Structure formats: C-alpha cells, structure tokens
C-alpha positions, 0 to 999 in steps of 0.5 A: 644619715646614721645607720639607725636613721637609715634603718628607720627610713627603710622600715617606714618605706617597707611598711608603706609598701606593705600597707599598699599591698594589703589594700590591694589584696583586700580589694582583690578578696572583695572582688573574689567575693563579688564574683562568687555571689554574682558569677562575674567580675563586672563590678559597676563603677557606681557600686562604690569603692570596689567599682572604682578599684576594678575600673582602675585595675582595668585601666592599668592593665590596658596600659600594661598590655600596650607596653606603657607605664602602669602601676599594675605589676605583671604578677597582679595582672596574672592574679586578676586573669586567674579569676576571670577578670579579663 
C-alpha cells in the first residue's frame, strides 16, 4: 500500500469516526433539549429515535458499570451523568 493509499484510508476511517461522534453529539443535544422541556431524561422508548438512543445508552452504561465490554466510552458516561441521566 502506497503512502497515498494509506493516508486516504486513514482519512476515511477518521471521517467515519467523526460522523459517529457527531451523531452521538446530536442525540446528546436532543436529550438536553428534552430534559430542558420535560425536567427529566426518562425518554419513552416509544418516542422514536431519541427514545431508542436513550435506552441503548442505558444498556451500554450498565455493561460499563459491570466491567463488561461496552461501546460507551467512560467520558461519554460522564457527559450523561453531568446532565442527570442516571
């Protein structure tokens, strides 16, 4: 693999990671808006994408707290904790 091909691959991987982070950040912002309107972060699962996202974050946080493999990094868990998610 030439240096140019390697740089291109790294660039694509970095962009994919940024898109994932952006998506998480977007959902986190929606959660903050929900909390500001409703006074809590207990989003019903039936409320669509945000509800499903919230449930997934709770599942991943439980795994993290149990010392199991989780897709939720600790710093994201702290972000959720700071807005009263738990």
